[in-house]
C-alpha positions as CSV (number, residue, x, y, z in Angstrom):
1,X,1.9,44.4,44.3
2,X,-1.5,42.6,44.5
3,X,-1.6,38.9,45.5
4,X,-4.4,36.9,44.3
5,X,-5.2,33.6,46.3
6,X,-6.0,30.6,44.4
7,X,-6.3,26.9,44.8
8,X,-4.8,24.4,42.7
9,X,-6.7,22.8,40.1
10,X,-6.5,19.1,41.4
11,X,-7.5,20.4,44.8
12,X,-10.2,23.0,43.8
13,X,-12.3,19.7,42.4
14,X,-12.8,18.7,46.1
15,X,-14.1,22.2,47.3
16,X,-17.7,23.3,47.4
17,X,-18.9,24.7,43.9
18,X,-18.8,28.3,45.1
19,X,-15.3,28.2,45.6
20,X,-14.6,27.6,41.8
21,X,-15.2,31.3,40.3
22,X,-13.5,32.7,43.6
23,X,-10.3,30.8,43.4
24,X,-9.9,28.9,40.2
25,X,-6.7,29.7,38.2
26,X,-8.7,30.0,35.2
27,X,-10.0,33.3,35.9
28,X,-6.5,34.8,37.2
29,X,-5.1,37.2,34.7
30,X,-1.8,36.1,33.4
31,X,-1.9,32.4,34.6
32,X,-2.5,30.9,31.3
33,X,-3.2,27.2,31.2
34,X,-1.2,26.4,34.4
35,X,-2.3,23.8,37.0
36,X,-0.6,25.1,40.0
37,X,0.7,21.4,41.0
38,X,4.1,21.3,39.4
39,X,5.9,20.0,42.6
40,X,3.4,17.3,42.9
41,X,3.8,16.1,39.3
42,X,7.6,16.4,39.5
43,X,7.8,14.4,42.7
44,X,5.1,11.7,41.5
45,X,7.6,9.8,39.6
46,X,9.5,9.4,42.8
47,X,7.1,7.1,43.9
48,X,8.7,4.2,41.9
49,X,12.1,5.0,43.7
50,X,10.9,5.6,47.2
51,X,10.3,2.1,48.5
52,X,13.7,0.7,47.2
53,X,15.8,3.8,48.3
54,X,14.0,4.1,51.8
55,X,16.4,1.0,53.0
56,X,19.4,2.1,51.8
57,X,22.5,4.1,53.3
58,X,22.1,7.8,53.2
59,X,25.0,8.1,50.8
60,X,23.4,5.5,48.4
61,X,19.7,6.9,48.9
62,X,21.1,10.4,47.7
63,X,23.0,8.8,44.7
64,X,19.8,7.0,43.5
65,X,17.4,9.8,44.1
66,X,19.9,12.2,42.2
67,X,20.2,9.7,39.4
68,X,16.5,9.2,39.0
69,X,16.1,13.1,39.1
70,X,18.8,13.5,36.3
71,X,17.2,11.1,34.2
72,X,13.8,12.6,34.8
73,X,15.4,16.2,33.9
74,X,17.1,14.5,31.0
75,X,14.1,13.0,29.7
76,X,12.3,16.2,29.8
77,X,15.1,18.1,27.7
78,X,14.9,15.3,25.0
79,X,11.1,15.6,24.7
80,X,11.1,19.3,24.5
81,X,13.6,19.4,21.9
82,X,11.7,16.8,19.8
83,X,8.2,18.5,20.3
84,X,9.8,21.8,19.5
85,X,11.3,20.2,16.2
């Protein structure tokens, strides 16, 4: 198995120009149009909930985070269905 090291697209912009052809996902066979930042984009929605949930009890905090993530997943399912239709 061959492993190719890359730098995620948003982070690559902060590197020197010489890094782009060496480490860009644009030039890695089989990666298509990925950004390499999926976790950051998924968790960025949590920025709305984090300040509120921070002061809650552990049980309430877990419930609020779970509800928020479940809603996020539900919205993605609905959007995918509409986009495919």
